N, C-alpha and C positions, 0 to 999 in steps of 0.2 A: 812054645810054639813060634813057629814064626809068624811077624806080623807086616802087613803090607805099609807101614810107613814107620820111619823112626823120627822121633822128634829130640832134637839133639840144642842142646841149650849150654852156651859159654857162661862161667859164673866166675865173679870175685867179691865175697863178701856181701851176696843180692837178697841176706834174711827176711829184711825190710819190704822184698817185690818178689820174691820167687815165688812165696807161700800164695800168693792168689793166682800165679800161673798155673801152679799144680793143681791148684783147686778147679781152676777154667778147665784143667784138662782130664782131672779125676771125672767133672760134670759135663762131661760129653756125652750124646746120646749114642755118637759112633768111636767104638774103640777100638778098634784095631789099628795099635800102636803100640809101640814101645816107647818107653822117654830115658835118653842118654843127658848126664849134669857132664860136662867136661869142666871142673873145677879147680880153680889153680891157686891151690894150697888156702883158701878163703879162714879167717881168721874167727868169724861169728859161729852160726847155725845152720849155712847154708847148704850141708853134706849132710846133716843130720834132717833138715827138713824134705829133702829131698828122698833120702835114706826110707823115709817116713811114707812115703807112697810107692814106696818098689821100684823108684831109679835105680838106673844103672850108673855107676859113678867111675868116669875117668878121668886121667891128670889130663889138668891145662896148662894153659900162661897165658900167652897174647890168645886175642879174641877166633885170630887164623886160624895158631895150632890146635885150640881147643874144636875146633868147629871139626878142622880134620882130622885130629885124633878121635871125637867122637864118631865121624863116619868109617873110621877102620874098626871101630865095632859093632855097627850099625847093621842090623839082619834085615831090614826095612828093604823092598826095592826102591822104595821114594824116600826121599829124606828130607826133612821141616825143620829147615833151622831158625830158631825161635830166640830171642831177646828174652832178659828173664824178667824183664818190668812191663811186657803188655801183657794184654789179656782180650777175652772177645764172647761170645754168647755159645750156648749150648750145643749148637747146631753148625759151629765154624769151620771144625774140621774134617766132618763128614760131606757138608756142604762143597767144601775145596776140594777134598779129594778126587768127588765124582765128578766136578767138573774141569780139573785136572786132567783127569782119564779121558772124560768123557770126548774133550778138544782135544784132545791127543799132543799135552802139551809135554817138552823137556825141563822146562826151568818157566818159573811165574812168581811171580810176586802178590799180595793182596793193597786192596786204598785202607785208608787209614780212616776210621770213625773218628768224626770230628766234633760229635753230637756233646760228649762229657769235659771238652774243654774248657778254656777259657776265652775272650774274645782272640787273644792276638796268637795262639794257640790256633784256631780256628781257621784263620789268615794263613797261618806258616805252613798249616799240615793241608788245607786245603790247596793251594797253590802247588804243592808237591803232589797232592793227587792229580790237579790237571796236567802237570807235566808226565806223571805218566799216563795215564789218560793220552794225551797227544803225540807223545814219542814211545809206545807201545808197540809200535810195527816200523821203527826206525830201525837205520842200522845202528844205532846209539840209545837204544832204550834206558828207561828210568826207573830205577829198582831200590832195594836195600835189603839187607840182612837179616831186617825186625822180625819178619815173617818171608819165606826164602824157601821157595817146593822146588826140589829137581828130584830128578832120575836118578838112583846109587850109580846107575851105568855111565852117563853123562858127568858127572861129579867126579867120574875116576878117570874119563876120558881126559877131561880138563885140568886133572893133577889136583883136582882139589882150591882151596885159597891160594894165594898168592902169601905166605908168609914174611916175607920181605916190608909188605906192605903195613904198613901200622892205620891208615885210613884209606876209605874207599877201597876195598879189597873187596867188599860185595858188587860194586858196580864193574867192579874189573871181572869180577868172576862171571856177572850175566853179558859182559861184553865180549869176551872171551867164546861164549857158547855161542854167541849169535854169528860171531866172527864163523862159527865152524856150522852155520845155519843150522842150529837144533831151535827146536821149535821154542817162544817166549813169547806168553802175555801177561796181562794183568789180570786174575782172579778177578768176579766181580763179587766179591764178598769182602767186609771190614773188619779190622781189628784196632783196637784201642793202643794207642802209643804212648810211651812217658813222656811226660814235658819237665823232668827233674834236671836234664841236660841243661836246659834253655837255663831253667831259673839260676843255676849254678855260677854258669859259666856268663851267661847273658848271649839274646838273640842274635846280636853281630860278630862275637867273636867267634859263634857255632858255625854262622854263615860265613865268614872268612875262612874260618880251617877247613871248611868242607870244599869253598871255591879252590884254594889253594892247593888243597889233597887231589882233586878231582883232576885239575890242570899236571897236577906231578905225576897220574896215576895215567892219564892221557899220553904225557913224554914219553913215560918208561924212566923215572926218578924213583927209585923203590926206596934208597938205602940214606936219600935223603929229605925226608920228608918229617923230619922232627920234629918241626914246627909248625908244620899245620897241625900235628898229630896234637901238639900244645896250644896252640889256639883251640882245635877241637874241644879240649877239655879232658883228652887223654880216657882211662879207663879204667873203671872201679873203684871210681872216688865220688862217686854221687850216693849219698846212703841216707836220702831224706827228702 
């Protein structure tokens, strides 16, 4: 059956987190979506947990490749990219989809729910929320792929995520979309992010990696950002 939305989740050894996300998806009051897990050969029970809820499993690698490959298998007219460690309330998907359609958007992100987080994380994600709000209608809006909505037609027009970028590939996609005058905004709904990267790598190092990666993305330096990726902490290395 054709679904309106394809939820695409790139994974690598996410058994400790993805079950919470899958439960959130299963408990949604609005269910017109399919779930696609682009798994990078996880060595834990990630695939089994995804299969248990009827998710479609496709091959992944790095996040950009996984998201792009998931999109190739998607049947929905709208793609929703989620990180495996996020969570949200039972009305989240339905509310977001309705807002996305009503406001005639092509690409959208959401705000962070900072309530469950520690004081330090409240400050960090609170500032990020402010940046999203203030920049949402500028030429260089802020956003991320922890929760990214995009029309499939627009995603295809942009040729998906730049697989040469190992960091800041999400903001690169958003900026390429706005450069082509696709309509972008921040939906007025919140999801809870994970703070595991900050706990493992450290706040200053994550911030430094993000800044360096963002600068390299703006300069078009795609193949030389392994240092920023290292500073940021890489991917698939945070299991608690």
